[in-house]
VOPAGU-2260 file (C-alpha; in pm, 1 decimal, decimal comma):
REM VOPAGU-2260
SITE   aa  ch    i         X         Y         Z
SITE  UNK   A    0   11612,2   13007,7    6778,5
SITE  UNK   A    1   11262,7   12869,1    6714,4
SITE  UNK   A    2   11266,7   12676,0    7043,4
SITE  UNK   A    3   11359,0   12988,9    7239,9
SITE  UNK   A    4   11086,2   13188,9    7063,3
SITE  UNK   A    5   10827,4   12920,4    7148,0
SITE  UNK   A    6   10936,3   12909,7    7513,9
SITE  UNK   A    7   10916,5   13288,8    7530,2
SITE  UNK   A    8   10574,3   13284,8    7367,3
SITE  UNK   A    9   10446,5   13023,4    7613,4
SITE  UNK   A   10   10584,5   13219,9    7907,7
SITE  UNK   A   11   10429,0   13548,2    7787,9
SITE  UNK   A   12   10091,6   13380,8    7722,8
SITE  UNK   A   13   10095,9   13233,0    8074,0
SITE  UNK   A   14   10192,3   13561,7    8245,4
SITE  UNK   A   15    9937,2   13763,2    8044,7
SITE  UNK   A   16    9664,0   13507,9    8091,9
SITE  UNK   A   17    9595,7   13456,2    7720,7
SITE  UNK   A   18    9348,4   13171,7    7665,0
SITE  UNK   A   19    9450,8   12860,8    7469,6
SITE  UNK   A   20    9242,4   12934,6    7157,1
SITE  UNK   A   21    9293,8   13315,5    7158,4
SITE  UNK   A   22    9550,8   13504,5    6950,0
SITE  UNK   A   23    9862,0   13648,5    7109,4
SITE  UNK   A   24    9818,5   14001,8    7247,9
SITE  UNK   A   25   10189,9   14067,3    7201,5
SITE  UNK   A   26   10447,2   14048,6    6923,1
SITE  UNK   A   27   10789,5   13887,2    6929,3
SITE  UNK   A   28   11046,5   14059,3    6709,5
SITE  UNK   A   29   11372,2   13877,8    6637,3
SITE  UNK   A   30   11693,4   14031,9    6507,5
SITE  UNK   A   31   11646,4   13836,5    6182,8
SITE  UNK   A   32   11309,9   14005,2    6127,3
SITE  UNK   A   33   11463,4   14345,5    6199,0
SITE  UNK   A   34   11742,0   14275,2    5948,8
SITE  UNK   A   35   11487,3   14168,2    5685,7
SITE  UNK   A   36   11289,0   14488,7    5743,6
SITE  UNK   A   37   11604,6   14696,1    5717,3
SITE  UNK   A   38   11707,7   14515,8    5396,8
SITE  UNK   A   39   11361,7   14580,5    5249,1
SITE  UNK   A   40   11391,6   14951,3    5326,0
SITE  UNK   A   41   11744,7   14957,7    5183,1
SITE  UNK   A   42   11627,2   14787,6    4860,9
SITE  UNK   A   43   11350,7   15045,6    4825,4
SITE  UNK   A   44   11590,4   15335,2    4875,2
SITE  UNK   A   45   11839,4   15178,9    4631,4
SITE  UNK   A   46   11565,8   15138,9    4369,6
SITE  UNK   A   47   11459,4   15501,5    4413,6
SITE  UNK   A   48   11820,7   15619,1    4382,3
SITE  UNK   A   49   11870,4   15414,6    4064,6
SITE  UNK   A   50   11551,7   15563,6    3918,7
SITE  UNK   A   51   11658,5   15919,9    4005,5
SITE  UNK   A   52   12009,5   15862,8    3867,3
SITE  UNK   A   53   11870,8   15715,2    3545,0
SITE  UNK   A   54   11635,6   16008,9    3504,7
SITE  UNK   A   55   11923,9   16249,8    3565,0
SITE  UNK   A   56   12138,3   16072,7    3304,4
SITE  UNK   A   57   11853,8   16088,4    3054,1
SITE  UNK   A   58   11799,0   16460,0    3114,5
SITE  UNK   A   59   12173,2   16529,7    3098,2
SITE  UNK   A   60   12201,2   16326,8    2776,3
SITE  UNK   A   61   11918,2   16520,8    2614,3
SITE  UNK   A   62   12095,0   16841,2    2719,4
SITE  UNK   A   63   12419,1   16722,5    2559,0
SITE  UNK   A   64   12231,9   16628,5    2241,5
SITE  UNK   A   65   12065,4   16970,5    2222,5
SITE  UNK   A   66   12396,4   17149,1    2273,7
SITE  UNK   A   67   12553,4   16939,0    2000,4
SITE  UNK   A   68   12261,3   17001,6    1762,8
SITE  UNK   A   69   12304,4   17376,0    1817,2
SITE  UNK   A   70   12677,0   17334,7    1756,3
SITE  UNK   A   71   12608,5   17151,5    1428,5
SITE  UNK   A   72   12370,8   17428,0    1319,8
SITE  UNK   A   73   12616,6   17704,7    1409,0
SITE  UNK   A   74   12905,3   17529,3    1235,8
SITE  UNK   A   75   12723,3   17419,4     921,6
SITE  UNK   A   76   12949,6   17632,7     704,9
SITE  UNK   A   77   13262,7   17484,6     867,2
SITE  UNK   A   78   13128,4   17134,4     804,2
SITE  UNK   A   79   13065,0   17226,2     440,8
SITE  UNK   A   80   13421,5   17351,4     400,6
SITE  UNK   A   81   13565,0   17037,8     558,7
SITE  UNK   A   82   13357,7   16814,3     332,0
SITE  UNK   A   83   13441,4   17024,4      24,7
SITE  UNK   A   84   13813,6   16980,4      84,0
SITE  UNK   A   85   13778,1   16604,0     121,4
SITE  UNK   A   86   13682,4   16518,6     479,3
SITE  UNK   A   87   13513,3   16182,6     511,5
SITE  UNK   A   88   13186,0   16131,8     697,9
SITE  UNK   A   89   13368,3   15935,3     966,5
SITE  UNK   A   90   13599,7   16233,2    1028,6
SITE  UNK   A   91   13305,6   16461,6    1095,9
SITE  UNK   A   92   13128,9   16198,5    1309,7
SITE  UNK   A   93   13449,7   16150,8    1509,2
SITE  UNK   A   94   13488,5   16526,4    1558,1
SITE  UNK   A   95   13138,2   16574,4    1696,6
SITE  UNK   A   96   13148,4   16254,3    1902,8
SITE  UNK   A   97   13474,2   16371,1    2055,7
SITE  UNK   A   98   13315,5   16704,7    2144,6
SITE  UNK   A   99   13006,3   16539,0    2294,8
SITE  UNK   A  100   13217,8   16292,7    2493,5
SITE  UNK   A  101   13444,1   16570,9    2618,2
SITE  UNK   A  102   13141,7   16774,6    2724,4
SITE  UNK   A  103   12993,7   16477,7    2912,4
SITE  UNK   A  104   13327,1   16381,6    3062,3
SITE  UNK   A  105   13369,8   16736,4    3195,6
SITE  UNK   A  106   13033,6   16702,4    3370,0
SITE  UNK   A  107   13143,4   16362,2    3500,3
SITE  UNK   A  108   13466,5   16505,6    3639,2
SITE  UNK   A  109   13269,5   16777,3    3819,1
SITE  UNK   A  110   13039,8   16507,2    3960,4
SITE  UNK   A  111   13335,4   16297,3    4073,6
SITE  UNK   A  112   13498,1   16598,3    4243,2
SITE  UNK   A  113   13173,9   16666,1    4433,7
SITE  UNK   A  114   13131,5   16294,6    4506,5
SITE  UNK   A  115   13479,9   16270,8    4655,7
SITE  UNK   A  116   13470,5   16604,3    4839,7
SITE  UNK   A  117   13144,8   16541,9    5028,0
SITE  UNK   A  118   13261,9   16218,9    5199,0
SITE  UNK   A  119   13593,6   16385,0    5281,5
SITE  UNK   A  120   13407,5   16675,6    5444,0
SITE  UNK   A  121   13183,2   16433,8    5635,4
SITE  UNK   A  122   13486,2   16240,5    5756,5
SITE  UNK   A  123   13656,8   16564,7    5863,3
SITE  UNK   A  124   13347,7   16682,6    6051,6
SITE  UNK   A  125   13263,0   16347,6    6210,0
SITE  UNK   A  126   13579,3   16143,1    6261,4
SITE  UNK   A  127   13386,8   15838,0    6382,9
SITE  UNK   A  128   13176,4   15816,3    6066,1
SITE  UNK   A  129   13352,5   15604,7    5802,0
SITE  UNK   A  130   13272,5   15792,3    5481,0
SITE  UNK   A  131   13481,0   15700,3    5177,5
SITE  UNK   A  132   13453,7   15694,8    4800,3
SITE  UNK   A  133   13581,1   15367,7    4651,8
SITE  UNK   A  134   13805,4   15394,6    4346,7
SITE  UNK   A  135   13574,2   15174,3    4135,9
SITE  UNK   A  136   13290,7   15423,9    4185,6
SITE  UNK   A  137   13499,9   15701,6    4032,4
SITE  UNK   A  138   13591,1   15484,1    3733,6
SITE  UNK   A  139   13231,4   15369,7    3677,8
SITE  UNK   A  140   13107,2   15728,5    3706,8
SITE  UNK   A  141   13349,5   15852,1    3443,6
SITE  UNK   A  142   13272,5   15558,3    3210,5
SITE  UNK   A  143   12897,7   15616,8    3240,9
SITE  UNK   A  144   12953,1   15986,1    3175,0
SITE  UNK   A  145   13151,5   15909,3    2860,0
SITE  UNK   A  146   12890,6   15656,4    2747,9
SITE  UNK   A  147   12615,5   15916,5    2780,0
SITE  UNK   A  148   12822,5   16153,5    2566,4
SITE  UNK   A  149   12875,1   15892,0    2296,7
SITE  UNK   A  150   12513,3   15773,0    2298,2
SITE  UNK   A  151   12349,4   16115,1    2292,7
SITE  UNK   A  152   12615,8   16271,5    2070,4
SITE  UNK   A  153   12574,2   16009,3    1799,6
SITE  UNK   A  154   12261,6   16160,8    1640,7
SITE  UNK   A  155   12405,2   16515,0    1603,6
SITE  UNK   A  156   12735,9   16372,3    1476,2
SITE  UNK   A  157   12566,5   16160,0    1209,5
SITE  UNK   A  158   12341,2   16452,5    1117,1
SITE  UNK   A  159   12648,5   16672,7    1069,5
SITE  UNK   A  160   12821,0   16410,2     857,4
SITE  UNK   A  161   12521,4   16379,6     625,5
SITE  UNK   A  162   12508,0   16749,5     537,2
SITE  UNK   A  163   12540,6   16822,8     168,8
SITE  UNK   A  164   12863,9   17023,6     122,1
SITE  UNK   A  165   12709,8   17259,1    -133,4
SITE  UNK   A  166   12407,2   17335,9      83,4
SITE  UNK   A  167   12630,6   17368,9     390,1
SITE  UNK   A  168   12856,0   17623,1     214,2
SITE  UNK   A  169   12549,2   17831,5     119,1
SITE  UNK   A  170   12417,4   17827,1     476,6
SITE  UNK   A  171   12424,2   18163,7     653,7
């Protein structure tokens, strides 16, 4: 490849009349250079998508946590009754973690449905365009969704489990 590029460079310099000590007044672009440029652009786009997805997960997680904190506040009396009749802290943590995970998983299922439907619609509209959603992407999406629910639901769940039963029963 290098030999061909050098022969091409010499030929172009001779035809254009470029002097021996002058710089080239042309540019030779090889397919390898085009592929490297394309890969650089792809890496940049991938990095931006990862950043946007991470930001979306963070915002969604904070939303889940706020919903769960409101749920803990609204159900303080119920928590007090459960603790008064002998519920352990782990039971209450498990209850609220299950709710947070279910809430996040529901959002994940909606995201997966949209993520599978869009490529199917693209494939139906443009038969030549190979648009598919791999199975591993669906599984990873649902696992990440559940993980966000567990991570951001942990604080409200622990907060609910630490409520004093007497104070919780008095809460209006």
